[in-house]
N, C-alpha and C positions, 0 to 999 in steps of 0.2 A: 455443434462446430464448437462449444468451449467444451466439450471434453478434447478435442485436438488443440484448441489455447491450451489447453492444460498439462498434454502432456508432451508437446513439442518442446516446448523448456524443460520440461525434466530428463527428456532424453541426453540435452546438451549439456546437464548442471553436474555440479563437478562431481557429485554422490550420484551421477549414474555414467560419468566416466571412469570412475575408479574400481566402478562394479563390476563392469568392461573389460578393464583391462586385469584385475584379478582372473573374471571369468578367462579369459584369454589364456593368461597367464597358467590356469589350471591344467588349461584344455591341451595348448601346445608346449606344454612341460615349458613356458619362456619365463629366464631368469630377466629377460629386458623390460618385459611387460610387466612383472611383478614388480619390477624397482621403479619403475614409471610410474607405476600404482602407490610406490608408498610415496615418491616425492611429491604425487598429486595430492595424498590428503596429507602430508605435511606442510604443502606452502598452501593449502586450501583452510589451514587450521591453525595457522597461528596467527597471532592480532597483530604482530609485528607487517605483515601481509595483507591479512582481510582487511583492516580498520582504513589502512590508503584506499584498497580497493572502493571502501563500502563510502569513505567521505566524496572518493570522487564521482559517483554515483549520485549523492549528494551536493554535488556539485558547488561545494564550499556555502550553500545559504546559509542564514543566519535566522535563530529563533527573535520574531519577532515581540514587540507588545503593540495591544489591541492601540495605543496612542498614534502611533506610526504609521497606520493604517487609514487609508481613503476611505470618507465611507462610499457604500456602494448599494445598490436596489436588492440583496439578499446575500445571503452569508449561507455555501453550499459544503456542506461535511458531508466527505464518502467516505461511505461502508467501508466494511473489510477488521472493526474494532472488536467482532463481539462471538466469543463462541458456546455452543449448546454440550453443556454439559447434563448428564444423567441427574432428574429430581423424582422426588415422590408421586408426580404426576406429569410423567413425560417427561420431554429435553427443557432444560432451563437454561436460560439467557447468561453467561456472565464476561464479566471483562475479557477481553484480549490483550497483547504487547500495544497496538496498536489507540488506546484507552486516548491519547493525548488528542486525535481526533476531535471526540465530543469534547473534553472540555475546551478546545481549541475556539470550537464556533461557540459554544456559552461564553467565552468571555467577551468575546467579541460582539454577540447580540448586546451582551450587561453593556459594554462600551457604547451602544446606540453607533453600532458601524454601517447596519443594514435593520429595517424596516421588519425582513422574513429573514426567517432562519429554517433552511433548505436539509434536511436530511436525502439520502437515498434510498429505492426501497432495496437494496442487496439481497438475492437470494439465488443461491446454486442449485442448480438440478436433482445431486444427490443428498440435498437438504429434508427433504421431502417434505414434509406438512407441515416445516417450520415455518414461522411468522420470520414474515420480511424484516431484517433490521432496524429498515427505518423503522417502523411501524413500535419497533422496542425503544428505539432512542427517541422516541417522540415522547414517551410517555415518561421515558426519563427528565425530558427537558420540560414536561409538564410540571412531574413535582419539584423542580428548582425553581419555580417562580415564572419562564416565558408565558406567554397568554395565548389558547387552545388558539384563537385568530392568526397569533404571528410566526407559530412552526407547523412546517406542511414534507410531507413524505412524496419521493419522484416514484413512479410506476417501477415494476419491477424490473431488476437492469443484473445482466450476469457478469459485465466485465467494463474498466471503465470507458468504453466507447460507449457501450448502451445507458451507460450512468450521464454522461453529456448529451445524447439523445433526448432520454426520460425529463432531467430537467429541464430540457430547450421543449418538450411539451409542455410540463407543469407551468414555466411560467410565462409563455408563450412571447412573442416577439418582442413586446413595450420592454421585456425586464432584458440588459443588454449588460450593466454594468457587477462583475461580481463581486465575492470575496469568494477564493476557495480553500476550504481548508481538505490535506491530506499530509501522510507519511510525506518526511523529505527527501526519501530516498525516491519515491513516486512524482513528486511535485512534477518534474518537467515533464512526462509523458503525459500525465491528467491536464494539465495546463495548455499544454499544445491542443489535447483533444476537445479540451474546453471551447478554445480558440477557435478553433475548424467548425465547431457546433455554432457561432453566430454571439460568442461572450468576451467581454473584454473582462481579465482576467485581472485581478490584483492575487498573490500566491500568500497564503499562509503556512507554510509548510510548519511540524509539529513532528512528534514522534521520532525524534534524531536518536541513531544509535549506536554510534559514537562519541564517548565520553572526554571531556577533556585533558590529558593528562599526558605528563610524560612517561617517554617510554622506559621499560624496566627488564631484567631476562629474565620475565614472567614471560613476557609480550611475545619470547620464544621459544613456547611451549605449547603444544597444541591444546585447543579447547574446543568443548563442543558449541559453546558459541560465537567462537568465529567461524567456527564451519557453518555454522548457521548464515551467516552475516555475508560470506563470502558465495553461497548459495541461493540468496537475496537479491545479490549484487549482479549476478552473472545474470539471472532469471530477468531481472531490468532491464539490464542490457540490451538480451535478446526483446525483451517487446520494445524497447524502444526500436531496434531494430527492422522488429517485423513491421511496424507504422511505418517507417523510414522509407524503407524498401516500398510497399504499398505505393505512398505517394510520388512516387518516382514511377511505376509501372502504371 
């Protein structure tokens, strides 16, 4: 099922649509399809268009400070911030783009916002024998001085819905108030799923991808990072649409 969840958004992503239009243009010798592919590639690759789209997906959330957060029973940090790279003794974990999730959870714990720090045991089928991300993060937290009895890891999870169920099972019915830490673009969907699992969620969004700055002529030129933001935004919107549709049916 997780493969289907990954493939369906990919099929509707800007990159897939551009490739489809290019293939159709080559097969049918269609200038219209070729022009549409170029237009879509340009639109998806310029910051002047990708940045407002990404801000809309982040829903104008703001980066908080721990002092502004109400105390809870647990701080829950979602997986998705590490990558596995080649090492001398097999794969080695390394920080990815969403590393702010870890440090956001750490600063909340250090500020005394909850007595327990929870990492989710993210592990996808194609990652083989790789150690679940949550276990790696737990060791990192211990190195930063978090007591061993204060940091726990949920069972394995392949997506956000499974993370919410695994955390619910780990914490039990007595824990309801949590501070949820994840990327800003991912927070609205994650918060909804954790609330459906029975939690009262205080969101603590991190990993904002659009910087605060003025528009310049360079924003009208294509760049790979803008295409990546567009792709992430579209996939996130498709994920929200999926869960919204499922709630109706």
